Structure formats: structure tokens, C-alpha cells
N, C-alpha and C positions, 0 to 999 in steps of 0.2 A: 366209407361213400359207398361201398356196395350196395348197403343195409340202406342208406336214405336215398339211394337212386332208386331199389325195389320199392320203398314205400312213395318215392313222388309218384312212380308209373300207375302204382293201384291207386291213387287220389285222382291220377288222370282219366285212368278207365272208370273211374268210380261217381265220377265228379257230375257230368250231364244227366246221368241217368238218378242221380240222387236227389239232384234239384228238382228235375223233374216229378219224381216219388214225391217228396216234399209239398209241392205245388198242387198234387195230384189230392194228397192226405188232408191240405187244408181247404179245398173245394169240397171234399166230405164231410168234413168236420162241419163247415157251414150247410151242409145241406141234410144232415142226416142230425136232427136235434135229440136229445136224450130221452128227452118222456115218451116219445116213438118207440126209441128201442129198448127202454122198461116197460112197456105195455105190451109188445109183440114179444118180449120173453117172461110173463108174466103169465102163471097160470103151469100146470103139469100137462105131462105127456110126451109121446118120441116129436107131435110136431114142434111144441117148444125147442127139444133138444138141437131139431133139423135148424131151425130159423136163429139160434144162439150161434151155430158154428158159420150159417151165412152169413151172416148180421156183424160177427165180429171177425170174421176171415178182411175185409178190405179195412177195416177201423184203424185207424194213425193210432194208434197205443201201443206201447212198450211192453216189457216184463212188468214195468212197476208202474206204469199207469195204466194197466188194466185192472189190478187189483181194488180200487178205491169203487170202480166204475162197477166190476162185479158184485162187490156190496151191496151197491146201490141196487143192482137189478133183484138181488135176493132180497132185499129189504121189500121192494117191489110185489115181491109174491112169486118169484121165480124158483123154479123146483132147484136142486139139486143138481138133478141131470143135465135140467138146462143153465145154469151156476157156470157148472163143471165145463159145458159145451163152448161156452164163450171164452172160460180161461185158458180155452187150448187152443182154438184159435185165432183168438187177436194177438198173441204176441208170436204166435209161430210164422206169423205170414202178415199182408198187408201191401198196401200199393205201392209202398216206396221200397219195400223189399222183394216185391215182384219185378218192377224194374230195373232194381239193382242185380237181381240176379238174372236177368238178361243180360245185362252187361258184362256180367262177368262170366258166367257158365252158360252162355246159351239158350235158347229156346227150350231145349227140352227141361232142364230145369226148371226153368219159367212157369212151365205149365206145372210139373209135377212137384212142386213144392205146395202150392195151395189146393191140389188135389189128395195131396198127403195130409196139408190140414185139414181137410176139412171130414178126412174119411175117420182122420185119429181124434178128431174132437166131437164126432157123431157115436163112434164106439164109445170112448171115455164118459161121455154123459149117460149115456144108455146103460152102461156097466154098471154104474154109479148110481141110476134108479133101480137096478137090479139088485146090487148088491147090499144097498143102503134104505131099503125101503121106511124105516122109519125118519120119515122126512116130515118133520112138522113146521106147515107152513108159520112163515114169520108175518108179525103183524104189521098191517103197513101204516107209516106214519101218516098223521093227517094230514101234513104237509106236501109229502110225495102225493097222497091221494089227490089233492086239489089242486097239484101241478100236472099229476098224468091222468086223471081221469075224469079231463075235460070242464072241468069248476071254472078254469080260468083261460075257455079258449080264445074267447073273446080279445082278451090281453095281449095275447102271444097272436095274432093275426095281427092286432092294431099297432104290438113293438116291431113286425116283421118289418126289417132293415130292407131299401132299395138294393137291386142287384147290384149295380155296382160299389155300393157301398158292401156287399157282403163279399167281390171278389177281390176287394182290398181288405177285408178281414181275413179271406181267407190267404191271400199271400202272408199278409203279418203272422198268422197262426204257422203255414208253412214255413217258412221262413223265421220264424222267431221263436216261438213254444215248440215246435217240432225238433227243430238241430236244437233246444236247450235240453231237452227231455234225453236227445239220443247221444249228443255232441262229446260225452265222456266214454259209454260204449264204443262209439264208432271208430272213435280214436284208438282205442285200445284192441279194438279187431284189427284195423287195421296194421296197427304197430306189430300185432301176433301174426298178421298173415306174412309178413315182411320177414320177421325173426325166423319164421317155419321156412320160407320160400328160401331163403338165405343162407341157414344153417343146417337143416333137415336134410341129408339126401334123400332122391326120389326114391332108393330103395329101401327109407328106412320102415315103413309100414307095412312091405309087402310081406313081412315075417308071420304076420296076422292072416295074408290070404284075401281072399275078397268075396268070403261068407257071413255065414253068422257069427264065427269069432270076431272076427271086424268089426260088426257093428254091434258088438257086446261091449269092444273097447272105446269105438266111438259112444255108449251110453255111458260109459262111466267116464268118461272125458266131457260128456255134455249135461251130465247128473248135474255139479255142485254148481256150473258155471252161471253167473248172473248176467247173460249177453244178450241183445235184444235180436230181432231178427234182420235186421239191417245189418248189423255187425259181424253175425254169423256168417255173413255171404263172405265175405273175402276170407276168412280163416278156412272156411270149405273149400273154398278156391284154393288156397297154400297146401292144405290137407291133399285135394285132388294130386296136385303136383308133385307131395312127396309119395304117390303110389297108393294112396285110400282108393277104394272102389266109389263109382257112381253111387250105387245104393249106400256106402258107409256115410257118406258125406250127407247125404238125405237124411239118415237117420241123425246125424249128428245137429243138423239143420231143424227137425223137429223135435228133438228131444233138449238140446241147449234152452231157447227163449220157453219152453212152457214147462220145465221141469228144475227150476232154480230153488234154491233152499228160502226165498221170501214166499214165493207162489205157496211153496209146499204147507209152510206153516201156516198162513193164512187159511189154506183149505183143511189143516187138522185143527184149526182154534175154531171154524166159524162152519164147515161140514162135516166135522168128526174124523176119525182114522178110519172107518172100513170107505168111508168117500175118498179120503186120502189113496189108500190101498188100491181100491178099483180105479182112482185115475190116474195113479200110475204105473197101474196094469194095460189098461185101455192107452195110454200115449206114447208107453215104451213096446209094448206086443204089438200094436199098427205102426210103428214107426220102423222097425223089421221089416214087417212083411211088407211095408214099401218099400223100403229099401233092396230086399229079395226080388221083388218084382221087377223094379227099376234095372237091377244088373241081370236080369233076364232080358227083360227090352232091349239093351245096350247088346248082350250074347247074340240073341237072335237076330235082330236088326243091321247090326254091324255100327253101328253109332260111333263118330267118333267124338272125342271130348273136344266142348269147345269153348277154351278157356283164353278168355282178353288179357292177357296177362303185354305190357309193351316191350319188345326186346331195347337190347341196348342199340343205343345208336338211329333205331329207328325216327322216322319222322314223326313229330304228332300235328294236327292240324291246330292252326290258332285259337279257334274257337273253343276245343277242348282246354288247351291250355287257361284258357279266359274263365272258363268254366271251373279247372281246377281251384284256379286264383281266389273266384269268389265263393268256395266252398271253404276254403282254407280259412277268409276271411270272416266268413257267417260264423265259422265254429271258435276262433278267435275272440270273435266277439263276445260271447258266452263265457270265456275266460276273465275278458277284459274288465265285461260291464259290474260285476261285484266289486270290484276293485274301482272304479270310477265311482261309483255310488258311496264308497265307505270315503275316495279322497273328498268327492263333491255332495255330501248328504243333501243339501239344500235343492241337487236337481233331480232326485230319486221318486220321478213321476212314472216311470214304468212299471204300473203296478198291475197286477192280474183280475179282469172282472170275476167276482165271485157267480158261482156258477155251481151247476154240479159236477160232479168228476167229468164224466164226460165230455161237459164244455173246457171242463179245466184240462183238458187231455191228462 
């Protein structure tokens, strides 16, 4: 029962901010077309690396969704460095995970997380360009050029839906496709956070200290995990409750989403082993550096940890409970929908529109 109480408290704390983040993710998806992203990141140079970081950071793509988008960007002419920068920044943070971080970890983490993601993305992309100079441009496909180089500009303008329809599409995407893509890992993250909070004593991680060794442990924990930025947030909160330092928690949130096995396999296959090594050095090294800086800032300024975990018996506003129930209903819909389509094959009309990887999420 204690485990269920902690889990439900986590859902209540996270629901309003997750719902807001999913809505913002849907709006961004409707505002930023994939053709514009591919155009901005095509070419080489440091500017493309920086643009890859700043464009990828707010995009509503998790660890799995970013891979096909990054491959499309690479085929559009992006350098290995720009592609790597996009691969780092996009899963490490996003509008949904930033709002979630603010809800569970406070404003300091909500600021430190995107800054760390941007810095690690730029450094990783730069290292890839420096250490792997054998960057043969990928031949653009004719179809990609036709879509991205202005050949169908008039068609795109003519097909632009009205503002009201775009908002409806944003809601459908945010509360449909985004939740569908993240429901599994969000559930795993919340369950893991509840288990750690309920089972692991607060002093467990103190044996590793709060310096470099603790951060290396977080790298080993986060390196093989297939977890999105949103799902890593409650896990980080539970680790902080268990005694992990703020810097070590930040290391986990930066390395977990960006260094999973699937992403590393794609980088090795598409960009090469040298690019993969440069990628890992950039992500891990920068994450540890950001963690050390964050620990120093907490120590110098005396900042308290602002963890939002509802206490037993604390009154919860009705609107937060309603938001939690809505979030649970949307997540349950993800599990129930396939069964419904199996039982009622004639009603399988919920088909995703065919488009670019970014448009598909």
C-alpha cells in the first residue's frame, strides 16, 4: 500500500505539468516543419552544430523518435557533427521534460537541465567533427531535395491549414502521439521512482560521496538505459531522496536519454566508430562537468533541494487530482486502443498520416 501511495503521489505531482508539456510539444510540432529543420542543419561548420543543439532541445522527440529524424537530417546534407548535436540535445530535454523538471525538482533543475543539454550537444558535435574528419557528404535524395529546397513551396503554402485546425492538430498530437510514444517509459520511470523512494534508504548513495565517483556511478546506471527525458525526471527525484547529490542527478538525466544502446548502435552504423567514441566522450565528459558545476553552485549559494513529493495526509487540490485522473486515462488509452482495434477491426480508422520522420514524431 505504501508503494501505491507513493506512486499515486508522483502521478498527482507530475500530471498538471506533463499535460502542459504535452500540449506545448504538440504546438511546437505544428509550428516547426521538418523541411525547415533539415534546411537549417544541412551543411558543415560550427554554426550547423549550434543550430542542431538549439533546434533539437525543445522538439517533442524522445530517445526512439529522434533516430529516424536524425537520419533524415543526415541524408539532407547535415555533417556528422550537426547530426550528433541534434541526437544529443533532442532526447536530453524538451518542453515537456522542462515543465516536468520544474514541477518535481524546482526551478534550478528546470534551468540547469536545458543548459547542460545544449552545452553537451555542442561539445559532442564539435568533437565528432574534429576527431572524425572523414565526413563524406551523404547524397541527397531527389525527393528530399524536392521537399526541402523550395521546389514545392507553393504547394506547402496552399496546403497550410487554418490556425484553428492547427491548434486542434496540436492537441491531437500532444495528447495522442506524444503520450503514445512516451507512455511505456513514463510508466516505467514513475514505477522505478516509487520503488526507489519506498525501498532504498536515504543514506544508500552517500557511500559514493557527492563528487566524481558518484557521477561515474550515475553514468554506469544511465548508460545502458533506454529512458526518455520525461521518464528520467521522477527517477532523478527519487535518487535525490536517496542521497544522490544534485550534480549526480543531473549527470543521470543527461546521460540516460542520450546514451542508450539503440542510439549508440545507430551512430556506430551511420556515422562510424570514431564518431561514436567522440559522441560518448562529449556527452559523458560534459555531463560530469555540468554536474560538478551544479554541486558547487548549490554549495556556494546554499540552495535547498526543492523536491515536490506529496507527504502522507497532505491535502491535494481537486484540480490536481482531476489532472492525475486525466493523465492516467490518456495513458490507459494507449494500452487499451490496440485491444479495441483487435476486437473491432472494422473501426480501425485511427491511422497516422504518412510524412517525414519529424512529422510522425
